[in-house]
C-alpha positions in Angstrom: -7.1 7.0 19.9 -7.5 10.6 21.8 -5.8 9.8 25.0 -6.1 12.2 28.1 -5.5 9.6 30.2 -1.7 7.2 30.3 -3.8 4.2 31.3 -7.2 2.4 31.5 -7.6 1.4 35.2 -8.5 -2.0 36.4 -10.6 -4.6 33.8 -14.2 -2.7 33.9 -14.8 0.5 31.0 -18.1 2.6 30.8 -18.7 3.9 27.7 -20.9 7.0 27.7 -22.0 7.6 23.8 -24.6 10.9 23.0 -26.6 10.7 20.2 -30.1 12.8 19.0 -32.0 10.2 21.4 -30.3 10.6 24.6 -26.7 9.2 25.7 -26.3 5.5 25.3 -24.8 3.6 28.3 -22.5 0.3 28.1 -20.4 -1.1 31.5 -18.2 -4.2 30.4 -16.5 -6.2 32.6 -13.8 -7.9 31.4 -12.6 -10.7 33.9 -10.0 -12.3 32.4 -10.0 -15.4 30.1 -13.7 -15.5 30.3 -15.9 -13.4 27.9 -16.7 -10.1 28.7 -19.9 -9.4 30.4 -22.6 -6.6 29.8 -23.0 -5.0 33.4 -25.4 -2.3 32.8 -26.4 -0.6 29.2 -28.7 1.5 27.1 -30.4 4.9 26.5 -30.9 7.1 28.9 -32.7 10.3 27.3 -32.3 13.8 28.0 -35.1 15.6 30.6 -36.2 18.3 28.6 -34.6 21.7 29.0 -31.3 20.1 30.7 -28.1 21.0 30.0 -25.8 18.3 29.1 -23.5 18.7 31.9 -26.5 17.8 34.1 -27.3 15.0 32.1 -24.3 13.8 32.4 -23.8 14.5 35.9 -26.9 12.8 36.8 -26.5 9.7 34.6 -23.2 9.6 36.3 -24.7 9.3 39.9 -27.6 6.9 38.4 -24.9 4.1 37.3 -22.6 5.1 40.5 -19.4 6.2 38.4 -17.5 8.0 40.8 -14.2 8.2 40.4 -14.5 5.6 37.4 -12.9 6.4 33.9 -15.0 6.2 31.3 -15.0 6.3 27.3 -16.7 8.3 24.5 -17.1 8.0 20.8 -16.9 11.0 18.2 -20.4 11.3 16.3 -19.6 9.7 12.6 -19.6 13.2 10.5 -17.6 15.4 13.3 -13.8 13.9 12.1 -12.4 12.0 8.9 -10.9 9.2 8.9 -8.2 8.6 6.6 -5.2 6.6 4.6 -1.6 8.4 4.1 1.7 6.8 3.5 3.7 6.7 6.8 6.4 9.4 6.7 9.7 8.3 7.5 10.4 9.8 10.3 11.2 9.2 14.3 7.9 8.1 16.3 8.3 11.9 18.7 8.1 13.2 14.9 5.0 11.3 13.5 2.4 13.5 14.4 3.7 16.5 13.5 4.6 15.0 9.4 1.1 13.7 9.3 0.2 16.7 10.1 1.9 18.7 7.4 0.7 15.9 5.1 -2.6 16.2 5.4 -3.2 19.7 5.7 -4.4 20.0 2.2 -6.8 17.2 2.5 -8.8 19.1 5.3 -11.8 22.0 4.2 -10.5 23.7 7.6 -6.8 25.1 8.2 -4.2 23.0 9.6 -4.3 25.2 12.8 -7.5 24.1 13.8 -7.1 19.7 13.6 -6.5 18.0 16.3 -5.2 14.5 15.3 -4.3 10.7 16.2 -2.9 8.1 14.1 -3.1 4.8 14.2 -1.8 1.5 11.9 -3.0 0.5 8.9 -2.5 -3.3 7.7 0.3 -3.6 5.2 -0.8 -3.5 1.5 0.6 -6.1 -1.7 2.2 -9.0 -1.4 5.5 -8.0 0.5 3.2 -6.9 3.8 5.5 -3.8 4.4 3.8 -1.4 6.6 3.4 1.2 4.0 0.3 3.6 5.4 -1.4 4.7 8.2 -4.5 5.7 9.3 -5.3 9.2 10.6 -8.3 10.6 12.5 -8.4 14.3 12.6 -10.9 16.9 13.7 -11.5 20.3 14.8 -9.9 21.5 17.3 -13.5 23.1 18.6 -15.7 20.0 17.9 -13.5 17.5 20.0 -13.8 20.9 23.1 -17.2 20.7 22.8 -17.6 16.9 23.4 -15.5 16.9 26.7 -16.6 20.0 28.2 -20.0 18.4 29.6 -18.0 15.6 31.0 -15.6 18.1 32.7 -18.5 20.4 34.1 -20.6 17.2 35.3 -17.2 15.5 37.2 -17.0 12.8 34.9 -13.6 11.3 34.2 -13.1 11.2 30.5 -10.3 8.9 29.6 -10.6 8.5 26.0 -12.0 9.4 22.9 -12.5 7.1 20.4 -14.5 6.4 17.1 -16.9 4.4 15.8 -14.9 2.7 13.4 -12.6 0.9 16.4 -16.0 0.3 18.4 -17.2 -1.8 15.1 -13.6 -3.3 15.5 -13.8 -4.3 19.2 -16.9 -6.1 18.1 -16.3 -7.7 15.0 -13.1 -9.1 16.6 -15.0 -11.0 19.0 -16.7 -13.2 16.1 -15.2 -16.2 15.0 -15.2 -15.4 11.2 -12.6 -12.7 12.0 -10.0 -14.7 12.0 -10.7 -14.8 8.3 -12.0 -11.6 7.8 -15.8 -10.4 8.4 -18.0 -7.3 6.8 -19.8 -5.5 9.5 -22.5 -2.7 9.3 -23.9 -0.8 11.4 -27.0 1.4 10.9 -28.0 5.0 13.1 -31.2 6.5 11.6 -29.3 9.1 9.2 -26.1 7.0 8.5 -24.6 3.8 8.3 -21.2 2.4 8.3 -19.3 -0.5 7.1 -16.1 -1.9 8.5 -14.1 -4.9 7.4 -11.4 -6.4 9.4 -9.6 -9.5 10.4 -7.7 -11.3 12.7 -8.8 -7.8 15.6 -7.2 -5.3 13.1 -9.6 -2.4 10.6 -8.7 -2.8 7.4 -11.1 -0.8 5.8 -14.3 1.8 6.8 -16.8 3.2 5.0 -19.7 5.3 5.9 -22.6 6.3 4.2 -25.2 9.5 4.2 -28.1 7.2 4.8 -29.2 5.4 7.8 -31.9 3.0 8.6 -34.5 5.4 8.4 -33.9 6.3 5.0 -34.0 2.5 4.4 -37.3 2.5 5.8 -38.5 5.1 3.4 -36.6 4.1 0.3 -35.8 0.3 0.1 -34.0 0.3 -3.1 -31.3 2.2 -1.4 -30.5 -1.7 -0.3 -29.1 -1.6 -4.1 -26.4 1.2 -3.4 -25.4 -0.3 0.0 -24.7 -3.8 -1.1 -23.1 -1.7 -4.0 -21.0 0.2 -1.6 -20.5 -3.2 0.2 -19.3 -4.6 -2.9 -16.8 -2.3 -3.8 -15.5 -2.2 -0.2 -14.7 -6.0 -0.4 -13.1 -6.0 -3.8 -11.1 -3.0 -2.7 -9.8 -5.2 0.4 -9.2 -8.3 -1.9 -7.1 -6.0 -4.8 -5.1 -3.8 -2.0 -4.3 -5.4 1.0 -4.1 -9.1 -1.2 -6.2 -10.8 1.2 -8.7 -13.9 1.1 -12.0 -12.7 0.3 -14.4 -11.8 2.9 -17.2 -14.6 3.1 -18.9 -13.4 6.4 -21.4 -10.6 6.7 -22.6 -9.5 9.8 -25.6 -6.6 10.7 -25.6 -4.9 14.0 -29.0 -4.8 15.6 -30.9 -2.9 14.4 -34.0 -0.3 16.8 -36.5 -1.1 14.3 -37.4 -3.9 12.3 -36.1 -4.5 8.8 -37.4 -7.6 7.6 -35.8 -8.6 4.3 -32.6 -6.5 4.6 -30.4 -9.5 5.4 -32.0 -11.7 2.3 -32.0 -8.8 0.1 -28.2 -8.0 0.7 -27.5 -11.6 0.6 -28.8 -11.6 -3.1 -27.3 -8.4 -4.1 -23.7 -9.9 -3.0 -23.9 -13.7 -3.1 -22.9 -13.9 0.5 -24.6 -15.3 4.0 -25.8 -11.9 5.5 -26.6 -12.8 8.8 -28.0 -10.9 12.1 -25.4 -10.3 14.8 -26.3 -11.5 18.8 -24.6 -9.5 20.7 -24.6 -12.3 23.2 -21.9 -14.2 21.1 -19.8 -10.9 22.0 -20.7 -10.2 25.8 -22.4 -11.6 28.2 -25.9 -10.6 28.7 -28.1 -11.0 31.7 -32.2 -11.9 30.5 -33.1 -8.5 31.4 -31.7 -6.9 28.4 -33.8 -6.4 25.7 -33.2 -6.7 21.7 -34.3 -3.0 20.9 -32.1 -2.0 24.2 -29.0 -3.2 23.0 -29.6 -2.3 19.7 -29.6 1.1 21.3 -26.2 0.8 22.5 -24.2 -1.3 20.0 -21.4 1.4 20.0 -21.4 1.9 23.2 -20.5 -1.9 23.9 -17.6 -1.8 21.0 -16.6 1.4 22.5 -16.6 -0.4 26.4 -14.5 -3.3 24.6 -11.8 -1.6 24.0 -8.1 -3.1 24.9 -5.8 -0.9 24.2 -4.0 0.7 27.4 -0.8 2.6 26.1 -1.0 6.4 25.0 -0.2 7.3 21.8 
């Protein structure tokens, strides 16, 4: 997504993803054809009254990140992901053409926007590339994300989005060859992604998370409805075979019955994702610890190295 350096260096990448509870960290070593290895990971709460830059600086020292580029994610709600018709312009003019096209689709002035694009899968029987995904955020939002890293002396190489971090996780599942729905929950938000063959087809975010599901279990019915609608659109718009695999990312709280109730509502088997199927994990990592850094692991699994 938003590239700050031209290429990713080496075969190790660290993701630092800041949220309300602190900064989630994941360092992934990608040793050639072997399974990627989680070298370090966890959630690091800030010291009370500590400035964000000081928190990141302390964390960089603790994790020995000097000279190593890191990646981070925009928070859900800090950007808009939309699919638009691909302009018929030369590549050098693509972003300018997209900027003009989305000016009436955002709730702030286009001069205050920063955007990037990536390919949407071909739709319909012809299999023709007709659309692009556009990520757009306020310039001030992106700057406020970058500034603490710069002040802390941390080399920030890429700013990505949770949907692509989820795609990176799904791409390592056997079910992704035929299509998989992956669900991720924060305390106040949730995200559904539909991927196939390491390609993001569809993403849908919701304004409730595991905290609301704990307080109001009936929201599971709404979640199941949104999941079913997403899969129906995937079948119809992209003309793909129906998705038959649904996976839940690890949760930092107990949610008994979530998988079984979603399965009853959708008629599909719903499995809890085992992160050991995604990356090699040492015995010292606890399930709760892994649940706190799911998105960081996904971000650190990034494989793209070229600048858009």
